[in-house]
C-alpha positions as CSV (number, residue, x, y, z in Angstrom):
1,X,-9.3,9.5,-17.2
2,X,-6.0,11.1,-18.0
3,X,-7.0,13.2,-21.0
4,X,-10.2,14.5,-19.3
5,X,-8.7,14.7,-15.8
6,X,-11.7,12.6,-14.6
7,X,-11.9,9.2,-12.9
8,X,-14.0,7.7,-15.6
9,X,-14.2,8.3,-19.4
10,X,-16.4,11.4,-19.4
11,X,-16.8,12.5,-15.8
12,X,-16.2,11.5,-12.2
13,X,-19.3,9.2,-12.2
14,X,-19.4,5.8,-13.8
15,X,-21.5,5.4,-16.9
16,X,-22.7,2.4,-18.8
17,X,-19.9,2.9,-21.3
18,X,-17.4,2.8,-18.5
19,X,-18.7,-0.5,-17.2
20,X,-18.6,-2.0,-20.7
21,X,-15.0,-0.9,-21.0
22,X,-14.3,-2.4,-17.6
23,X,-15.9,-5.7,-18.7
24,X,-13.6,-5.9,-21.7
25,X,-10.6,-5.2,-19.6
26,X,-11.8,-7.8,-17.1
27,X,-12.1,-10.5,-19.8
28,X,-8.6,-9.8,-20.9
29,X,-7.3,-10.0,-17.3
30,X,-9.1,-13.3,-16.8
31,X,-7.7,-14.7,-20.1
32,X,-4.1,-13.7,-19.3
33,X,-4.4,-15.2,-15.9
34,X,-5.8,-18.4,-17.4
35,X,-2.8,-18.8,-19.8
36,X,-0.4,-17.7,-17.0
37,X,0.7,-14.4,-18.7
38,X,1.4,-11.0,-17.2
39,X,-1.5,-8.6,-17.1
40,X,-2.0,-6.6,-20.3
41,X,-2.7,-3.6,-18.1
42,X,0.7,-3.7,-16.5
43,X,2.1,-1.0,-18.9
44,X,-1.1,1.1,-19.0
45,X,-1.3,2.6,-15.6
46,X,-4.3,4.8,-16.3
47,X,-6.3,1.8,-17.5
48,X,-5.1,-0.3,-14.6
49,X,-6.2,2.4,-12.1
50,X,-9.6,2.6,-13.8
51,X,-9.9,-1.2,-13.7
52,X,-9.1,-1.3,-10.0
53,X,-11.5,1.6,-9.1
54,X,-14.4,-0.2,-10.8
55,X,-13.5,-3.6,-9.3
56,X,-13.4,-2.1,-5.8
57,X,-16.6,-0.1,-6.1
58,X,-18.7,-1.0,-3.1
59,X,-21.9,-0.6,-5.1
60,X,-20.8,-3.5,-7.4
61,X,-19.6,-5.7,-4.6
62,X,-22.7,-7.8,-4.5
63,X,-22.5,-8.4,-8.3
64,X,-18.8,-9.4,-8.1
65,X,-19.5,-11.9,-5.3
66,X,-22.6,-13.4,-7.1
67,X,-22.8,-16.6,-9.1
68,X,-23.7,-14.4,-12.1
69,X,-20.3,-12.7,-12.2
70,X,-18.5,-16.0,-11.7
71,X,-20.6,-17.9,-14.3
72,X,-20.7,-15.2,-16.9
73,X,-17.4,-13.5,-16.4
74,X,-16.8,-14.0,-20.2
75,X,-19.9,-12.9,-21.9
76,X,-19.0,-14.8,-25.1
77,X,-20.6,-18.3,-25.2
78,X,-17.9,-19.3,-27.7
79,X,-15.2,-18.9,-25.1
80,X,-14.4,-22.6,-25.2
81,X,-11.1,-22.2,-23.5
82,X,-13.0,-21.7,-20.2
83,X,-14.3,-25.3,-20.2
């Protein structure tokens, strides 16, 4: 990332912490789309780039196309606004 001059938070390889960060960003992206608002990442280009890199990672493609990603995109069972 910008401060470390790396693609991800600590190095140029994705870690579990990076994926967790990405999940939180993805949940915000989904919520903002749901309520028809502009992306919260719009003004944070470093986070936006990070988000896009992870979302386009070919190793995660199967996960993103799976029913699990679609069904559990918000990992909070109390996200009643999705129903």
